[in-house]
N, C-alpha and C positions, 0 to 999 in steps of 0.2 A: 672697442678701441676706436677713436676718431683720429684722423689725421691733424697734425700741428700746422697750424698756419704760417706762412713765411714771415708774418709780422710778428711773431712771438719774440718779444725782447730777448736781447742776449742773456740778460741775467736769469731769465727762466729757462734758459737751456742749459744742458749738462752734456759734455762730450761722451759718445757710447763708450770710449776706451776707459772711462774712468770706473765703469761697471765691470771691466775684465776680471774674471776670477778663475783661478785653477785650483784643482784638488786631486790629490793623488792617493791612491789606496793600493794595497795589495790584496789579492784575492786569497782567502784564508779558507780552510777547511769547511768552517761554518757557512760559508757564501756559496757553497757547491749544491747542485741539485743532482738527482739520482743518475743523470746522464754524464756527470762529471764537469758540468759547465757553471759558471755564474748564474745565479738564479736572476731571471729577469727583473723580479720584484725588488733584489738587492740593488740592482743597478738603477732601477727607477727611483727607489729612496734616495741614492747617492745624487741623481740628477735632480730630484726636487730641492734638495739642500743647496746645492751649488746655484740653481736658478734663483732661490730665494735670497742667499748673498749678493748676487749680481744685483737683484731688485733692491735690495736694501742699500746697496752702494749707490743706485741711481737716486732711488727716491729720499733716502734719508728717513725712511720710516719702516716700522714692520711690515710684512707683506703677507698675503695668503695666497695659494695656487687656486685660481678660478678654473682654469682647464689645462691639460696636456692635449695639445692641439694634434701633435704629430710625434710618433716614436717610431724610429726605423732601426730595427737591428740587422747590421751588415754582416757581424760574425760573432763568433764566441770567445769569450774570455773563459781561462781555466786556472785551477789552483797553482798558485804562486805567480800568476801574471801581475805585472805592475800595470794598473788602470789608471789613466790620466783624463780628467774630466776639465773642459774649458766652457766658460759661461760668459755671456754678452748681451745686454739689452740691445734688441735690433729694432724696436718699435715702442713709441708710447702713444696713449691715448690720453683722455682726461684724468683717469685715475689708475689706469691699467698699463702694463708692460709686457711686451712680448719679449722673451730670453729664448736665445738659442743655445743648446748644450751640445757639444760634441765630446764624445768618448772614444778614448784610444787605448789600445794595448800597447806599451812602451817596452821595447826590448831592453836587455841590459846594456846594448851599445847605443840606446837612445833613439833607434829607429821606432816610428809610429804607425800602426794601422787602425784605421778608423773601425770601431765596433758599433757605434750608435750615433743617430742624430736625434735630437728632440727638440720640439718647440713648446714652451709652456707660456700661459697667459697668467700673470700676477696682478693682484690689486693692492696698491698701497693703503695702509690703515692708519688712521689717527689715533691718538691715546684712548678713545672711547671704542675703538674696533670698527670704526666707520669708514668706509671708502673716503679718499683725501687725494687731492691733485697732485700730480707728479711734475717735475721738470720735463720739459720739451726734451727730445733727443736731438744732439746735434751730430750729425754726420760728417765727419771730416775726410773720409776717403772713399773711392769709387766704390771698393767692397762694400763700406758700410751705406752708402746711398742705394747700392743694388739691393742690399739686404732689405733695406726700409721698403723700397719698392715692392718686393716679394711679400713682405709682412703686409702691406696693403692688400695684395691679393688674398692673402690668407684671411685677414681680418674680414673681407668680403664674403668669403666662403664660410667662415664661422657664423656670421651674421646670418646668412641663408640657411643654414644647417640649424640655428635656434628658431627661425622663422617656421621651417618645415618639422620642427620637432624631432629633428633626425639625429 
């Protein structure tokens, strides 16, 4: 992913808020591992799906997951928990997008505790399945600008790891 230039025309930009997506799931018995907790792989599947929806909303194209850059498990979810996932594009390159996904356990009273944070890199695809350009990301809030700057650092680290075949 390469940074967008400040001279990108407004028409080629799209606000980050338009990619915002929420998904809610109830943890069922089939989602539970032998320790009585939500399978990490099930949560990862939910994360991949919501990231794809956010990427499709931003790009207006089908997308494919290029990498899961960072996946941090903060606490467990158990059977009958309500899990809320939120996703938003945080950075765009020429054909790729970084999407942050936050996952929470939501109590019946509406209180939320974060269980996971993930960053995924998605690539927009044209009708022939080839990478295609995406709109530049328009960051409208201080939080979005900070996330974009952090994404630049993550992108640099990803490039370095690829170079080192790490």
